[in-house]
N, C-alpha and C positions, 0 to 999 in steps of 0.2 A: 568270466561272466553271469555266476547266479543271479549275483545282484541286481536288480532292477528298480531304477526311480521310479515310482507313482506318482503321476502329473495328476491335477487336481481339475476337472473340469471346469468351463469359464463359467457356470449357470450356479457353482459350489463358491464361487470367489467374488465377495463385492466390489462391484468399478463404480467410480462415479460419486458415491457417497461422500460429501462433504458437507460443514457445517454452515446453515445458510445464517443469515440474520445478523443478530448481535452475537451469538455464540461462538459464527465462523471469526466475528470479529475478535472477539474476545481469542479463541483459537491463535490468530494469526497473531495478537499481540506478545501470547504464551511463545510463541513458537520463535518472535524477532527477540524475547528478552532470553530465551534459553541458547540461541545462537552468540549472542552479544557477551554472553556470560563465557561460555565455552573458547572463543574465538578474541583472544586481547586486541588483535589490529580491529576488529566490526566495534571490541568496547569502547577503542579510543573514538574512531568515527561516530558513535553515535553520542560519546559525550563531548563532543565538538559540534556535529552536527545539528544536535536537537535545537540546544539555544539559539542557532545564528536562524535556526526555520522559524523556531516561535517568536525571536526579534523582527524578522520580516513577517510574520503575519500579524504582530502588533502593528507596526508601523506603516501596513497595508492599509489594516481595518481604520488606525486613526484619520489617515489620509483621506480615505475614502468617507470616514465620516463629517471632514471639514472641509472636504474640497469636492463635493459629488462630481457626478456625471450628469452635464446639464444635456436633453435632447437635441437641441442643434448641435452638438460635440458630436453624436454618434453618424458614426457615414453606414450607409445600411449595403453598402457598396464596397467592400475593403478591396475588392479586386480591380475596380473600375472597368466592368464588363459590360457594356450595354448590348 
């Protein structure tokens, strides 16, 4: 019992420090890429899901470009609460 563990005080440990803005986005993308490379299941998931997501985004963009929502089609009371 001669060995004692020394614990750091909370003032010495940086808490809640995370990158902000575009640096945070780049950091998150790097973490996702590293995780995908490390795991074959995640790699296959990303290989399949990213093209599907991009295709859905292109289809929705084109749909809204050529068939825009008219003001009279917008219902300001979606739950019909009066």
